[in-house]
TIRO-2110 file (N, C-alpha, C; in Angstrom, 1 decimal):
// TIRO-2110
-10.5, 3.9, -6.5, N, 1, A
-10.5, 3.6, -5.1, CA, 1, A
-9.5, 4.6, -4.4, C, 1, A
-10.0, 5.3, -3.4, N, 2, A
-9.2, 6.3, -2.7, CA, 2, A
-8.6, 5.7, -1.4, C, 2, A
-7.4, 6.0, -1.1, N, 3, A
-6.8, 5.6, 0.1, CA, 3, A
-7.4, 6.5, 1.3, C, 3, A
-8.0, 5.9, 2.2, N, 4, A
-8.7, 6.6, 3.3, CA, 4, A
-7.7, 7.0, 4.4, C, 4, A
-6.5, 6.4, 4.4, N, 5, A
-5.5, 6.7, 5.4, CA, 5, A
-5.9, 6.5, 6.9, C, 5, A
-6.7, 5.4, 7.1, N, 6, A
-7.3, 5.1, 8.4, CA, 6, A
-6.2, 4.8, 9.4, C, 6, A
-5.2, 4.0, 9.0, N, 7, A
-4.2, 3.7, 9.9, CA, 7, A
-3.3, 4.9, 10.3, C, 7, A
-2.9, 5.6, 9.2, N, 8, A
-2.0, 6.8, 9.4, CA, 8, A
-2.7, 7.8, 10.3, C, 8, A
-4.0, 8.1, 10.1, N, 9, A
-4.8, 9.0, 10.9, CA, 9, A
-4.8, 8.5, 12.4, C, 9, A
-5.1, 7.2, 12.6, N, 10, A
-5.1, 6.7, 13.9, CA, 10, A
-3.8, 6.9, 14.6, C, 10, A
-2.7, 6.5, 13.9, N, 11, A
-1.3, 6.7, 14.5, CA, 11, A
-1.0, 8.1, 14.8, C, 11, A
-1.4, 9.1, 13.9, N, 12, A
-1.2, 10.5, 14.2, CA, 12, A
-2.0, 10.9, 15.4, C, 12, A
-3.2, 10.5, 15.6, N, 13, A
-4.0, 10.9, 16.7, CA, 13, A
-3.4, 10.3, 18.0, C, 13, A
-2.7, 9.3, 17.9, N, 14, A
-2.0, 8.7, 19.1, CA, 14, A
-0.6, 9.0, 19.2, C, 14, A
-0.2, 10.1, 18.6, N, 15, A
1.1, 10.7, 18.6, CA, 15, A
2.3, 9.8, 18.2, C, 15, A
2.0, 9.0, 17.2, N, 16, A
3.1, 8.2, 16.6, CA, 16, A
4.0, 9.1, 15.8, C, 16, A
5.3, 9.0, 16.0, N, 17, A
6.2, 9.9, 15.3, CA, 17, A
6.7, 9.3, 14.0, C, 17, A
6.3, 9.9, 12.9, N, 18, A
6.8, 9.4, 11.6, CA, 18, A
8.1, 10.0, 11.2, C, 18, A
9.2, 9.2, 11.5, N, 19, A
10.5, 9.7, 11.2, CA, 19, A
11.0, 9.4, 9.8, C, 19, A
10.5, 8.3, 9.2, N, 20, A
11.0, 7.9, 7.9, CA, 20, A
10.3, 8.8, 6.8, C, 20, A
11.1, 9.2, 5.8, N, 21, A
10.6, 9.8, 4.6, CA, 21, A
10.1, 8.6, 3.7, C, 21, A
9.0, 8.8, 3.1, N, 22, A
8.5, 7.7, 2.2, CA, 22, A
9.4, 7.6, 1.0, C, 22, A
9.9, 6.4, 0.7, N, 23, A
10.8, 6.2, -0.4, CA, 23, A
10.1, 5.4, -1.5, C, 23, A
9.0, 4.8, -1.2, N, 24, A
8.2, 4.0, -2.2, CA, 24, A
8.5, 2.5, -1.9, C, 24, A
7.5, 1.7, -2.2, N, 25, A
7.6, 0.3, -2.1, CA, 25, A
8.4, -0.3, -3.2, C, 25, A
9.2, -1.3, -2.9, N, 26, A
10.0, -2.0, -3.9, CA, 26, A
9.5, -3.4, -3.9, C, 26, A
9.0, -3.9, -5.1, N, 27, A
8.5, -5.2, -5.3, CA, 27, A
9.4, -6.0, -6.2, C, 27, A
9.7, -7.2, -5.8, N, 28, A
10.6, -8.1, -6.5, CA, 28, A
10.0, -9.5, -6.5, C, 28, A
10.4, -10.3, -7.4, N, 29, A
10.0, -11.7, -7.4, CA, 29, A
11.3, -12.6, -7.5, C, 29, A
11.2, -13.8, -6.9, N, 30, A
12.2, -14.7, -6.9, CA, 30, A
11.6, -16.1, -6.8, C, 30, A
11.7, -16.8, -8.0, N, 31, A
11.0, -18.1, -8.1, CA, 31, A
9.5, -18.0, -7.8, C, 31, A
9.0, -18.6, -6.8, N, 32, A
7.6, -18.5, -6.4, CA, 32, A
7.3, -17.5, -5.3, C, 32, A
8.3, -16.6, -5.0, N, 33, A
8.1, -15.7, -3.9, CA, 33, A
7.9, -14.3, -4.4, C, 33, A
7.2, -13.5, -3.7, N, 34, A
7.1, -12.0, -3.9, CA, 34, A
7.7, -11.3, -2.7, C, 34, A
8.6, -10.4, -2.9, N, 35, A
9.2, -9.6, -1.8, CA, 35, A
8.7, -8.2, -1.9, C, 35, A
8.0, -7.7, -0.9, N, 36, A
7.5, -6.3, -0.8, CA, 36, A
8.4, -5.6, 0.3, C, 36, A
9.1, -4.6, -0.1, N, 37, A
10.1, -4.0, 0.8, CA, 37, A
9.8, -2.5, 0.8, C, 37, A
9.8, -1.9, 2.1, N, 38, A
9.6, -0.5, 2.2, CA, 38, A
9.9, -0.1, 3.7, C, 38, A
10.1, 1.2, 3.9, N, 39, A
10.4, 1.6, 5.2, CA, 39, A
9.0, 1.7, 6.0, C, 39, A
9.1, 2.2, 7.2, N, 40, A
7.9, 2.3, 8.1, CA, 40, A
6.8, 3.0, 7.4, C, 40, A
7.0, 4.2, 6.9, N, 41, A
5.9, 5.0, 6.3, CA, 41, A
5.4, 4.3, 5.0, C, 41, A
6.3, 3.7, 4.2, N, 42, A
5.8, 3.0, 3.0, CA, 42, A
4.9, 1.9, 3.4, C, 42, A
5.3, 1.1, 4.4, N, 43, A
4.4, -0.1, 4.8, CA, 43, A
3.1, 0.3, 5.4, C, 43, A
3.1, 1.4, 6.2, N, 44, A
1.9, 1.9, 6.7, CA, 44, A
1.0, 2.4, 5.6, C, 44, A
1.5, 3.1, 4.6, N, 45, A
0.7, 3.5, 3.5, CA, 45, A
0.1, 2.3, 2.7, C, 45, A
0.9, 1.3, 2.5, N, 46, A
0.4, 0.1, 1.8, CA, 46, A
-0.7, -0.6, 2.6, C, 46, A
-0.5, -0.6, 4.0, N, 47, A
-1.5, -1.2, 4.8, CA, 47, A
-2.8, -0.4, 4.7, C, 47, A
-2.7, 1.0, 4.6, N, 48, A
-3.9, 1.8, 4.5, CA, 48, A
-4.6, 1.5, 3.2, C, 48, A
-3.9, 1.3, 2.1, N, 49, A
-4.5, 1.0, 0.8, CA, 49, A
-5.2, -0.3, 0.9, C, 49, A
-4.6, -1.3, 1.6, N, 50, A
-5.2, -2.6, 1.7, CA, 50, A
-6.5, -2.5, 2.6, C, 50, A
-6.4, -1.8, 3.7, N, 51, A
-7.5, -1.6, 4.6, CA, 51, A
-8.7, -0.9, 3.9, C, 51, A
-8.3, 0.1, 3.1, N, 52, A
-9.4, 0.9, 2.3, CA, 52, A
-10.1, 0.0, 1.4, C, 52, A
-9.4, -0.9, 0.7, N, 53, A
-10.1, -1.8, -0.3, CA, 53, A
-10.9, -2.9, 0.5, C, 53, A
-10.3, -3.3, 1.6, N, 54, A
-11.1, -4.3, 2.4, CA, 54, A
-12.4, -3.8, 3.0, C, 54, A
-12.4, -2.5, 3.3, N, 55, A
-13.6, -1.9, 3.9, CA, 55, A
-14.6, -1.4, 2.9, C, 55, A
-14.2, -1.4, 1.6, N, 56, A
-15.1, -0.9, 0.5, CA, 56, A
-16.4, -1.7, 0.4, C, 56, A
-17.4, -1.0, 0.2, N, 57, A
-18.7, -1.7, 0.0, CA, 57, A
-19.0, -2.1, -1.4, C, 57, A
-18.1, -1.7, -2.3, N, 58, A
-18.4, -2.0, -3.7, CA, 58, A
-17.8, -3.4, -4.2, C, 58, A
-18.6, -4.1, -4.9, N, 59, A
-18.2, -5.4, -5.4, CA, 59, A
-17.0, -5.3, -6.4, C, 59, A
-16.1, -6.1, -6.2, N, 60, A
-14.9, -6.2, -7.1, CA, 60, A
-14.2, -4.8, -7.2, C, 60, A
-14.2, -4.0, -6.2, N, 61, A
-13.4, -2.8, -6.1, CA, 61, A
-12.0, -3.1, -6.2, C, 61, A
-11.2, -2.3, -6.8, N, 62, A
-9.7, -2.5, -6.9, CA, 62, A
-9.0, -1.2, -6.9, C, 62, A
-7.7, -1.4, -6.7, N, 63, A
-6.8, -0.2, -6.7, CA, 63, A
-5.5, -0.6, -7.5, C, 63, A
-5.0, 0.4, -8.3, N, 64, A
-3.8, 0.2, -9.0, CA, 64, A
-2.7, 1.0, -8.2, C, 64, A
-1.7, 0.3, -7.8, N, 65, A
-0.5, 1.0, -7.2, CA, 65, A
0.6, 1.0, -8.2, C, 65, A
1.2, 2.1, -8.4, N, 66, A
2.3, 2.3, -9.3, CA, 66, A
3.2, 3.4, -8.9, C, 66, A
4.1, 3.9, -9.8, N, 67, A
5.0, 4.9, -9.4, CA, 67, A
4.3, 6.3, -9.1, C, 67, A
3.1, 6.4, -9.5, N, 68, A
2.3, 7.6, -9.2, CA, 68, A
1.7, 7.6, -7.8, C, 68, A
1.7, 6.4, -7.2, N, 69, A
1.1, 6.2, -5.8, CA, 69, A
2.3, 5.9, -4.9, C, 69, A
2.6, 4.6, -4.7, N, 70, A
3.6, 4.3, -3.7, CA, 70, A
4.7, 3.3, -4.2, C, 70, A
4.7, 3.0, -5.4, N, 71, A
5.8, 2.0, -5.9, CA, 71, A
7.0, 2.8, -6.3, C, 71, A
8.2, 2.4, -5.8, N, 72, A
9.4, 3.1, -6.2, CA, 72, A
9.7, 2.9, -7.7, C, 72, A
10.3, 4.0, -8.3, N, 73, A
10.6, 3.9, -9.7, CA, 73, A
11.6, 2.8, -10.0, C, 73, A
12.4, 2.4, -9.1, N, 74, A
13.4, 1.3, -9.3, CA, 74, A
12.9, -0.1, -9.1, C, 74, A
11.6, -0.2, -8.7, N, 75, A
11.0, -1.5, -8.4, CA, 75, A
11.0, -2.4, -9.7, C, 75, A
11.3, -3.7, -9.5, N, 76, A
11.2, -4.6, -10.6, CA, 76, A
9.8, -4.7, -11.1, C, 76, A
8.8, -4.8, -10.2, N, 77, A
7.4, -4.8, -10.5, CA, 77, A
6.9, -3.4, -10.5, C, 77, A
6.4, -2.9, -11.6, N, 78, A
6.0, -1.5, -11.8, CA, 78, A
4.6, -1.2, -11.4, C, 78, A
3.7, -2.2, -11.3, N, 79, A
2.3, -2.0, -11.0, CA, 79, A
1.8, -3.2, -10.2, C, 79, A
1.0, -2.9, -9.2, N, 80, A
0.4, -3.9, -8.3, CA, 80, A
-1.1, -3.6, -8.3, C, 80, A
-1.9, -4.5, -8.6, N, 81, A
-3.4, -4.4, -8.6, CA, 81, A
-3.9, -5.2, -7.5, C, 81, A
-4.7, -4.6, -6.6, N, 82, A
-5.3, -5.3, -5.4, CA, 82, A
-6.8, -5.2, -5.6, C, 82, A
-7.4, -6.3, -5.7, N, 83, A
-8.9, -6.4, -5.9, CA, 83, A
-9.6, -7.1, -4.8, C, 83, A
-10.7, -6.6, -4.4, N, 84, A
-11.6, -7.2, -3.4, CA, 84, A
-12.5, -8.2, -4.1, C, 84, A
-12.4, -9.4, -3.5, N, 85, A
-13.3, -10.5, -4.0, CA, 85, A
-14.4, -10.7, -3.0, C, 85, A
-15.6, -10.5, -3.5, N, 86, A
-16.8, -10.5, -2.6, CA, 86, A
-17.4, -11.9, -2.6, C, 86, A
-16.7, -12.9, -3.0, N, 87, A
-17.3, -14.3, -3.0, CA, 87, A
-17.1, -14.9, -1.7, C, 87, A
END
């Protein structure tokens, strides 16, 4: 599954200024909570991945997010899999 960058392209077309350098998403757990932390660019990129999978026409399409995509090397959680459920 490829990131279509729909949100980022829209923001660029509307002259949104990306000041933050992408540092990567940091994911942590605490009891029954999941904390996803990132700067503006990181969160926009995560939103783009989620939107790309949501708009996919393929059943059970999924994406693996890790240190090769947007997860910070120091993140407690090293991989996040997002899957579209078509039920």
